[in-house]
C-alpha positions as CSV (number, residue, x, y, z in Angstrom):
1,P,-26.7,-39.6,-20.5
2,N,-26.4,-42.6,-18.2
3,H,-24.3,-40.8,-15.6
4,L,-27.1,-38.2,-15.2
5,K,-29.9,-40.7,-15.1
6,H,-29.9,-41.1,-11.3
7,S,-30.0,-37.4,-10.6
8,L,-32.7,-36.8,-13.2
9,A,-34.9,-39.4,-11.6
10,H,-34.8,-37.5,-8.3
11,A,-35.5,-34.3,-10.2
12,A,-38.5,-35.9,-11.9
13,S,-40.0,-37.0,-8.6
14,G,-39.8,-33.4,-7.2
15,Q,-37.9,-34.5,-4.1
16,T,-35.2,-32.3,-2.8
17,S,-32.6,-33.0,-0.2
18,S,-32.8,-31.7,3.4
19,L,-29.6,-29.6,2.9
20,R,-31.1,-28.0,-0.2
21,R,-34.4,-27.2,1.6
22,L,-32.3,-25.7,4.5
23,V,-30.3,-23.5,2.2
24,D,-33.3,-22.3,0.3
25,A,-35.1,-21.5,3.5
26,R,-32.2,-19.5,4.8
27,V,-31.8,-17.6,1.5
28,E,-35.5,-16.9,1.3
29,A,-35.5,-15.6,4.8
30,A,-32.5,-13.3,4.0
31,R,-34.3,-12.2,0.8
32,N,-37.4,-11.3,2.7
33,M,-35.4,-9.4,5.3
34,A,-33.4,-7.5,2.6
35,G,-36.7,-6.6,0.9
36,R,-38.1,-5.2,4.2
37,I,-34.9,-3.2,4.8
38,A,-34.9,-1.9,1.3
39,G,-38.5,-0.9,1.6
40,K,-37.8,1.1,4.8
41,C,-34.7,2.7,3.2
42,I,-36.8,3.7,0.2
43,E,-39.4,5.1,2.5
44,W,-36.7,7.1,4.3
45,R,-34.7,7.6,1.2
46,Y,-33.2,11.0,1.9
47,L,-32.0,9.9,5.3
48,T,-30.7,6.7,3.8
49,I,-28.6,8.6,1.2
50,G,-27.4,11.1,3.8
51,A,-26.3,8.1,6.1
52,A,-24.4,6.5,3.1
53,I,-22.6,9.8,2.3
54,G,-21.7,10.1,6.1
55,A,-20.3,6.6,6.1
56,L,-18.2,7.4,3.0
57,L,-16.9,10.6,4.7
58,I,-16.0,8.8,7.8
59,S,-14.1,6.2,5.8
60,V,-12.2,9.0,3.9
61,S,-11.4,10.6,7.3
62,L,-9.9,7.5,8.6
63,L,-7.3,7.7,5.8
64,A,-6.9,11.4,5.9
65,G,-6.6,11.6,9.7
66,G,-3.9,8.9,9.8
67,T,-5.9,6.2,11.5
68,I,-5.1,4.1,8.5
69,K,-1.7,4.9,7.1
70,F,-0.7,5.1,3.5
71,V,2.5,3.4,2.2
72,A,3.8,3.2,-1.3
73,F,4.2,-0.6,-1.2
74,P,3.9,-3.2,1.6
75,D,7.1,-4.2,3.3
76,L,8.3,-7.6,2.1
77,E,10.8,-9.6,4.0
78,G,13.9,-10.7,2.0
79,D,16.6,-13.3,2.6
80,V,19.7,-11.1,2.0
81,A,20.9,-8.3,4.2
82,E,23.9,-5.9,3.8
83,A,26.0,-3.7,6.0
84,R,27.4,-0.9,3.9
85,I,30.5,0.7,5.5
86,L,31.8,4.2,4.6
87,L,34.9,5.7,6.1
88,P,36.6,9.0,5.2
89,Q,38.5,9.1,1.9
90,G,42.2,8.4,2.4
91,T,41.5,5.8,5.1
92,P,44.0,3.0,4.7
93,L,42.8,-0.5,3.9
94,A,44.0,-1.9,7.2
95,R,41.6,0.4,9.1
96,T,38.7,-0.6,6.9
97,E,39.5,-4.3,7.5
98,A,39.5,-3.7,11.3
99,V,36.0,-2.0,11.0
100,V,34.7,-4.9,8.9
101,A,36.1,-7.4,11.4
102,H,34.3,-5.6,14.2
103,V,31.0,-5.6,12.3
104,E,31.4,-9.3,11.5
105,A,32.1,-10.1,15.1
106,A,28.9,-8.3,16.1
107,L,26.9,-10.4,13.5
108,K,28.4,-13.6,14.9
109,K,27.1,-12.7,18.4
110,I,23.7,-11.9,17.1
111,D,23.6,-15.2,15.1
112,D,24.6,-17.2,18.2
113,R,21.9,-15.5,20.3
114,L,19.0,-15.7,17.8
115,S,19.7,-19.1,16.1
116,P,18.3,-21.2,19.0
117,Q,14.9,-19.3,18.4
118,Q,14.6,-20.5,14.9
119,P,12.6,-23.6,13.9
120,D,14.6,-26.8,14.6
121,G,17.5,-24.6,15.8
122,Q,18.6,-23.7,12.3
123,R,21.3,-21.1,12.0
124,L,19.9,-17.7,11.2
125,V,22.9,-16.6,9.2
126,K,23.7,-19.1,6.4
127,S,26.8,-17.2,5.1
128,A,28.5,-13.8,5.0
129,T,30.8,-12.4,2.4
130,V,32.8,-9.2,2.4
131,Q,33.4,-7.0,-0.7
132,F,35.9,-4.2,-0.4
133,N,35.9,-1.2,-2.7
134,K,32.1,-1.4,-2.9
135,N,29.3,0.6,-1.4
136,I,26.3,1.3,-3.7
137,D,25.1,4.1,-1.4
138,A,28.4,6.1,-1.4
139,F,28.9,6.5,-5.1
140,E,32.6,6.1,-4.3
141,T,35.2,3.4,-4.7
142,G,38.4,2.9,-2.8
143,P,39.9,1.2,0.2
144,H,37.7,3.3,2.5
145,V,34.4,1.5,1.5
146,A,33.2,-2.1,2.0
147,T,30.0,-4.1,2.0
148,I,29.2,-7.2,4.1
149,T,26.5,-9.4,2.4
150,V,24.6,-11.8,4.6
151,D,22.5,-14.8,3.4
152,L,19.7,-15.4,6.0
153,L,17.4,-18.3,6.7
154,S,14.4,-18.1,4.4
155,A,11.8,-15.5,5.4
156,E,9.1,-18.1,5.4
157,I,10.9,-20.2,8.0
158,R,12.8,-17.8,10.3
159,N,11.1,-16.2,13.3
160,T,13.3,-13.1,13.3
161,G,12.2,-10.2,11.1
162,M,14.6,-8.1,9.1
163,D,13.9,-5.0,11.1
164,D,14.6,-6.9,14.3
165,L,17.9,-8.2,13.0
166,F,19.0,-4.7,11.8
167,A,18.2,-3.2,15.2
168,A,20.1,-5.9,17.1
169,W,23.0,-5.7,14.7
170,R,23.2,-1.9,14.9
171,Q,23.1,-2.1,18.7
172,A,25.8,-4.8,18.9
173,V,28.1,-2.8,16.6
174,G,27.6,0.5,18.5
175,D,29.4,3.7,17.7
176,V,32.7,3.1,15.7
177,P,35.2,6.0,15.8
178,D,36.1,7.7,12.5
179,V,33.3,5.9,10.6
180,I,31.1,8.2,8.5
181,G,28.3,5.7,8.4
182,I,27.3,2.0,8.5
183,K,24.0,1.4,6.7
184,Y,22.1,-1.8,7.4
185,A,19.7,-2.6,4.5
186,E,18.3,-5.2,2.2
187,T,20.0,-5.8,-1.1
188,V,17.2,-4.1,-3.1
189,I,15.4,-0.8,-2.3
190,G,12.0,-2.1,-3.6
191,P,9.5,-0.8,-6.1
192,G,8.7,2.2,-4.0
193,G,12.2,3.6,-3.6
194,L,13.6,4.9,-0.3
195,P,11.1,6.1,2.3
196,I,13.0,9.3,2.9
197,D,14.7,10.8,-0.1
198,I,14.8,14.7,-0.1
199,R,16.8,16.7,-2.6
200,L,18.2,20.1,-1.7
201,S,19.3,22.4,-4.5
202,S,21.2,25.8,-4.3
203,D,24.0,27.7,-5.8
204,D,25.6,28.2,-2.4
205,L,27.5,25.1,-1.5
206,D,28.1,26.1,2.1
207,A,24.4,26.8,2.6
208,L,23.6,23.4,1.1
209,G,25.8,21.7,3.6
210,L,24.3,23.6,6.6
211,A,20.8,23.0,5.4
212,A,21.4,19.3,4.9
213,S,22.8,19.0,8.3
214,E,19.8,20.7,9.9
215,L,17.4,18.6,7.9
216,T,19.2,15.4,9.0
217,Q,19.1,16.4,12.6
218,W,15.4,17.2,12.4
219,L,14.5,13.8,10.8
220,S,16.6,12.0,13.4
221,L,14.1,13.2,16.0
222,Y,11.4,11.0,14.6
223,R,10.9,7.6,16.2
224,G,11.6,4.8,13.7
225,V,13.9,6.8,11.4
226,F,17.3,5.3,10.8
227,N,20.2,5.0,8.2
228,L,20.1,8.8,7.7
229,S,22.8,10.1,5.4
230,D,23.6,12.7,2.8
231,D,25.9,12.7,-0.2
232,L,27.9,15.9,0.7
233,R,30.9,14.2,2.3
234,P,34.5,15.3,3.0
235,G,37.1,14.1,0.4
236,K,40.7,13.2,0.7
237,P,43.2,15.3,2.7
238,E,44.6,18.1,0.6
239,V,46.7,21.2,0.6
240,Q,44.6,24.2,-0.4
241,I,46.5,27.0,-2.1
242,R,45.1,30.5,-2.5
243,L,46.9,33.4,-4.1
244,R,47.9,36.3,-2.0
245,E,46.9,39.9,-2.7
246,G,49.3,41.5,-5.2
247,A,50.3,38.2,-6.8
248,T,48.6,39.3,-10.0
249,T,51.0,42.2,-10.3
250,L,53.7,39.7,-11.1
251,G,51.6,38.3,-13.9
252,L,50.5,35.2,-12.0
253,D,47.0,33.8,-11.7
254,A,45.6,30.6,-10.1
255,R,45.8,28.7,-13.4
256,M,49.5,29.3,-13.9
257,V,50.4,28.3,-10.3
258,A,48.3,25.2,-10.5
259,R,49.7,24.1,-13.9
260,Q,53.3,24.6,-12.6
261,L,52.6,22.6,-9.5
262,R,51.0,19.8,-11.5
263,T,53.9,19.7,-13.9
264,A,56.5,19.5,-11.1
265,F,54.9,16.9,-9.0
266,F,53.0,14.8,-11.6
267,G,55.2,15.5,-14.6
268,T,54.6,16.5,-18.2
269,T,55.6,15.2,-21.6
270,A,58.6,17.3,-22.8
271,S,59.4,15.4,-26.0
272,Q,59.0,12.2,-27.9
273,I,61.7,10.0,-29.3
274,Q,61.1,7.7,-32.3
275,L,63.2,4.5,-32.3
276,G,62.3,2.5,-35.3
277,A,58.6,1.7,-35.2
278,E,58.3,2.5,-31.5
279,A,57.6,6.1,-30.1
280,Y,58.7,6.9,-26.5
281,D,57.5,9.8,-24.4
282,V,60.0,11.8,-22.4
283,D,58.3,12.9,-19.1
284,V,59.8,15.5,-16.9
285,R,59.0,15.6,-13.1
286,F,60.7,16.0,-9.8
287,I,62.7,13.1,-8.4
288,A,61.1,11.2,-5.6
289,A,63.3,12.7,-3.0
290,D,62.0,16.2,-3.9
291,K,58.3,15.4,-3.6
292,N,57.9,12.9,-0.7
293,S,57.1,15.5,1.9
294,L,54.7,18.4,2.3
295,A,57.7,20.4,3.4
296,D,58.9,20.3,-0.3
297,L,56.2,22.9,-1.0
298,D,58.0,25.4,1.2
299,Y,61.0,25.3,-1.2
300,F,58.9,25.3,-4.4
301,T,59.5,28.3,-6.7
302,V,57.1,29.7,-9.2
303,T,58.1,31.2,-12.6
304,T,56.5,34.5,-13.2
305,A,55.5,36.0,-16.6
306,D,59.0,37.6,-17.1
307,G,60.8,34.4,-16.3
308,S,61.9,35.2,-12.8
309,L,61.5,32.8,-9.9
310,V,59.7,33.6,-6.7
311,P,59.0,31.3,-3.7
312,L,55.5,29.8,-3.7
313,S,55.0,31.0,-0.1
314,A,55.6,34.6,-1.2
315,V,52.7,34.6,-3.7
316,A,50.2,32.1,-2.1
317,T,49.0,30.7,1.2
318,L,49.1,27.0,1.9
319,Q,46.5,25.4,4.3
320,A,45.8,21.8,5.0
321,G,42.2,20.7,4.7
322,R,39.7,18.5,3.0
323,G,37.6,19.1,-0.1
324,L,34.4,17.3,-1.0
325,A,34.2,13.7,-2.2
326,R,31.4,14.5,-4.6
327,I,29.4,17.4,-5.8
328,N,26.2,16.4,-7.6
329,R,24.5,18.7,-10.0
330,V,20.9,18.5,-11.4
331,D,19.8,21.0,-14.0
332,G,22.9,23.1,-13.4
333,L,22.3,23.4,-9.6
334,R,24.4,21.9,-6.9
335,T,22.4,19.4,-5.0
336,V,22.5,17.4,-1.8
337,T,20.3,14.4,-1.2
338,V,19.2,13.4,2.3
339,Q,18.2,9.7,2.5
340,G,16.9,7.4,5.2
341,D,14.8,4.4,6.1
342,V,11.7,4.2,8.3
343,D,10.7,1.3,10.5
344,G,7.1,0.7,9.3
345,R,6.2,-1.0,12.6
346,V,6.5,2.3,14.6
347,A,6.3,5.1,12.0
348,N,4.9,6.0,8.7
349,A,7.1,7.6,6.0
350,N,4.3,9.7,4.5
351,A,3.3,11.1,7.9
352,I,7.0,12.0,8.6
353,I,7.5,13.7,5.3
354,N,4.2,15.7,5.5
355,D,5.0,16.8,9.0
356,T,8.6,17.8,8.0
357,F,7.3,19.9,5.1
358,K,4.7,21.5,7.3
359,R,6.7,22.4,10.4
360,F,10.3,22.5,9.4
361,V,10.9,23.2,5.7
362,P,9.2,26.7,5.7
363,D,11.6,27.9,8.4
364,L,14.6,26.2,6.6
365,K,13.8,28.1,3.4
366,K,13.7,31.4,5.3
367,R,17.1,30.8,6.8
368,Y,18.6,29.8,3.5
369,P,17.2,32.0,0.7
370,G,17.3,30.4,-2.7
371,L,17.1,26.9,-1.3
372,L,15.0,24.5,-3.4
373,I,13.6,21.3,-1.8
374,G,12.0,18.4,-3.7
375,L,11.0,14.8,-3.0
376,E,12.6,11.9,-4.7
377,G,12.6,8.1,-4.0
378,Q,9.4,6.6,-2.6
379,N,7.3,9.8,-2.5
380,S,8.3,10.8,-6.1
381,D,7.5,7.3,-7.5
382,T,4.3,7.2,-5.6
383,Q,3.1,10.6,-7.0
384,K,3.9,9.4,-10.5
385,T,2.1,6.2,-10.0
386,Q,-0.9,7.9,-8.4
387,S,-1.2,10.4,-11.3
388,S,-1.0,7.7,-13.9
389,M,-3.5,5.5,-11.9
390,A,-5.9,8.5,-11.4
391,R,-5.8,9.3,-15.1
392,G,-6.6,5.8,-16.1
393,F,-9.3,5.6,-13.5
394,V,-11.0,8.7,-14.8
395,I,-10.8,7.5,-18.4
396,G,-12.4,4.2,-17.3
397,L,-15.2,6.1,-15.4
398,I,-15.9,8.2,-18.5
399,G,-16.1,5.0,-20.6
400,V,-18.5,3.3,-18.2
401,F,-20.7,6.5,-18.1
402,L,-20.8,6.7,-21.9
403,L,-21.8,3.0,-22.3
404,L,-24.5,3.3,-19.6
405,S,-25.8,6.5,-21.2
406,F,-26.3,4.6,-24.5
407,Q,-28.0,1.8,-22.7
408,F,-30.4,3.8,-20.5
409,R,-30.7,6.7,-22.9
410,S,-30.3,9.1,-20.0
411,Y,-27.5,11.2,-18.5
412,F,-28.7,10.8,-14.9
413,E,-29.5,7.1,-14.6
414,P,-25.9,6.1,-15.2
415,L,-24.9,8.1,-12.1
416,V,-27.3,5.9,-10.0
417,V,-25.5,2.8,-11.3
418,M,-22.1,4.3,-10.7
419,V,-22.8,5.2,-7.1
420,A,-21.7,1.7,-6.3
421,I,-18.1,2.7,-7.0
422,P,-17.6,5.1,-4.1
423,M,-19.7,2.8,-1.9
424,A,-17.1,0.2,-2.5
425,F,-14.4,2.4,-1.1
426,I,-16.1,2.1,2.3
427,G,-15.4,-1.6,2.2
428,V,-11.8,-1.0,1.1
429,V,-11.0,1.2,4.0
430,W,-12.7,-0.8,6.7
431,G,-11.3,-4.0,5.2
432,H,-7.8,-2.8,5.6
433,L,-8.6,-1.7,9.1
434,L,-9.9,-5.1,10.0
435,M,-7.0,-6.9,8.4
436,G,-4.4,-4.6,10.1
437,L,-3.0,-3.4,6.8
438,D,-1.9,-0.1,5.5
439,I,-3.4,1.3,2.3
440,S,-0.9,1.0,-0.5
441,M,-0.6,1.3,-4.2
442,P,-1.8,-2.3,-4.7
443,S,-4.8,-1.5,-2.5
444,M,-5.6,1.5,-4.8
445,L,-5.2,-0.7,-7.9
446,G,-7.7,-3.2,-6.4
447,F,-10.2,-0.3,-5.8
448,A,-9.7,0.9,-9.4
449,S,-10.4,-2.7,-10.6
450,L,-13.7,-2.7,-8.7
451,A,-15.1,0.1,-10.9
452,G,-16.0,-2.4,-13.7
453,V,-17.2,-5.1,-11.3
454,V,-19.5,-3.5,-8.8
455,V,-21.7,-1.7,-11.5
456,N,-22.9,-5.0,-12.9
457,D,-25.3,-5.6,-10.0
458,S,-26.5,-1.9,-10.2
459,I,-27.3,-2.3,-13.9
460,L,-29.5,-5.3,-13.4
461,L,-31.2,-3.6,-10.4
462,V,-32.1,-0.5,-12.3
463,N,-33.3,-2.6,-15.3
464,F,-35.6,-4.6,-12.9
465,I,-37.0,-1.3,-11.4
466,K,-37.9,0.0,-14.9
467,L,-39.3,-3.4,-15.8
468,R,-41.6,-3.7,-12.8
469,H,-42.6,0.0,-13.2
470,G,-43.5,-0.8,-16.8
471,E,-45.9,-3.5,-15.6
472,G,-47.8,-0.8,-13.7
473,I,-46.3,-1.0,-10.3
474,E,-45.7,2.3,-8.4
475,I,-42.1,3.4,-8.5
476,S,-41.2,2.9,-4.8
477,K,-42.9,-0.5,-4.7
478,A,-41.1,-1.4,-8.0
479,A,-37.8,-0.5,-6.4
480,T,-38.5,-2.5,-3.3
481,Q,-39.6,-5.5,-5.4
482,A,-36.5,-5.2,-7.6
483,S,-34.2,-5.3,-4.6
484,R,-36.0,-8.4,-3.3
485,E,-36.0,-10.2,-6.6
486,R,-32.3,-9.6,-7.4
487,F,-31.1,-10.5,-3.9
488,R,-30.3,-14.1,-4.7
489,A,-28.4,-13.3,-7.9
490,I,-26.5,-10.4,-6.4
491,L,-25.6,-12.4,-3.3
492,L,-24.4,-15.5,-5.2
493,T,-22.4,-13.4,-7.6
494,S,-20.6,-11.6,-4.9
495,A,-20.2,-14.6,-2.6
496,T,-18.6,-16.8,-5.2
497,T,-16.2,-14.0,-6.1
498,V,-15.2,-13.4,-2.5
499,A,-14.9,-17.1,-1.9
500,G,-12.5,-17.3,-4.8
501,L,-10.3,-14.6,-3.3
502,L,-10.1,-16.1,0.2
503,P,-7.2,-18.5,-0.6
504,I,-5.0,-15.5,-1.5
505,L,-6.3,-13.4,1.4
506,S,-5.3,-16.1,3.9
507,E,-1.9,-16.9,2.2
508,T,1.1,-16.4,4.4
509,S,3.9,-17.0,1.8
510,L,6.3,-14.2,0.9
511,Q,5.3,-14.2,-2.7
512,A,1.7,-13.4,-1.9
513,Q,2.2,-10.5,0.5
514,V,2.2,-7.9,-2.3
515,L,-1.2,-9.3,-3.5
516,I,-2.9,-9.3,-0.1
517,P,-3.7,-5.5,-0.1
518,L,-5.1,-5.8,-3.7
519,V,-7.3,-8.8,-2.8
520,T,-8.4,-7.1,0.4
521,S,-9.7,-4.2,-1.6
522,L,-11.4,-6.4,-4.1
523,A,-13.1,-8.7,-1.4
524,F,-14.2,-6.2,1.1
525,G,-15.1,-3.6,-1.5
526,L,-17.3,-6.1,-3.2
527,I,-18.9,-7.0,0.1
528,A,-19.7,-3.4,1.0
529,S,-20.9,-2.7,-2.5
530,T,-23.2,-5.7,-2.5
531,V,-24.9,-4.7,0.7
532,L,-25.2,-1.0,-0.1
533,V,-26.3,-1.6,-3.7
534,L,-29.4,-3.4,-2.6
535,I,-30.3,-0.4,-0.4
536,I,-28.8,2.8,-1.9
537,V,-29.4,2.2,-5.6
538,P,-33.2,1.7,-5.2
539,A,-33.5,4.7,-2.8
540,L,-31.4,6.9,-5.1
541,Y,-33.4,5.9,-8.1
542,V,-36.6,6.9,-6.4
543,V,-35.0,10.2,-5.4
544,L,-34.1,10.7,-9.1
545,D,-37.7,10.1,-10.0
546,D,-38.8,12.5,-7.4
547,M,-36.8,15.2,-9.1
548,G,-38.2,14.2,-12.5
549,M,-34.8,13.2,-13.8
550,S,-35.4,9.5,-14.5
551,S,-36.4,8.1,-17.9
552,L,-39.7,6.9,-16.3
553,N,-41.0,10.4,-16.3
554,N,-40.9,10.3,-20.1
555,E,-42.7,7.0,-20.3
556,D,-46.4,6.2,-20.1
557,G,-47.6,4.5,-17.0
558,P,-48.8,5.2,-13.5
559,A,-46.9,7.7,-11.4
């Protein structure tokens, strides 16, 4: 074609550009160096394999020891924040409105203080709305709950993080009398659930309340833990009535007394009148003047089984108190759930949960026999995801092993090829350490994805070793030569893949943050695997041949 004529003319003359000669020279020098290193590693192959195993163990220890933390999902900054207010049941609406006004005033002060720090002096708070009778964390409705929803400047623009805003807002509001709790949170929990979500179960409701209180106090001692709450809260004020001893001799029981009280104060349908096509119920109850005071209970009389009337105070005791707003049951057991958030900048949720179950939970179970404790929220979701991912990963490894077994006609050589997979984990761990990231579920997904990528270079390397050995070259020299010959192809394959991942790795937008751990695993895992494959795979194959387990021992040729 005419558009290629000019370039083909240069190709025909055998001339190459200075840039091409420079690149070729550098690649050739690197290939020779890689060949020499591979030769030394093959010569000291047992030491090389031991060093690789040591590097893998060190990488695993960084994760197990807590140097690199594990989180379910990376924290993502949103644009909507909420203050969820909960007061005791029975609180009048006027008091709730006063608390809301106080929280809004604190938000206004924070906005005035932080807005000048935003780009171009933009307002940090764009709008704020109040919804009464709503609090998604309380599982209750009524005039005692409210939610303030705040629209913020976009996370990609503002200089104030969500955690910083919540800390400043919480400090500005301070302690508010008679408020059960004010929870500052984003509008969604996220794919990983709440960082702290512990469920206590028992038949003893009093023991549940005490255990939940002790657990909450323990968790509050950790730095970075906030928004702690449980769902065992006091209900509305009530009069608690208990039968006296001997009341049953009059033919009375708790059900009879309760039914008569309900009939008197709330009414009952005594009859129904039919007028034409319409039916009207006739309800009978006390007049308003006889039920507008708690003192009316002192004059209430109860009808016994024989029809006689006795004062309520003679057969029962009356005591003012509060019941429970909500009693949750799971599988027939009463449960209390303790929930909370963790500031990821100063603490790690997994470390807190593990430490709590190690140092506190055993003693708690001793103090309250029959108490069951389980994890929900982020930890429960993470365990389910990890189990599913591990199952799929193992199935994938089995599939790779079977395919390689058919190709190499050996059960041992596929293991040499697949050694690149754990070697990639070294790059995954150190890549997250260099990037300042925590290991998360997207990170593990990226590592699982590497299993089918990093084995490609190993397959070609093993094939070249067998090919050179088939030409009569001694096995250790064949391994060294194969590492040198495949250097350019392996380098270019890995370099182009990593180069394609760099734009995502350097992206700062909110939408890309969940992908960065995944891409970090892919990029750094591939880099580590590329370097180690050129060294470890030839050395391990020669070790396999030393043990007589390679297919070369069954082929004719020099030993």
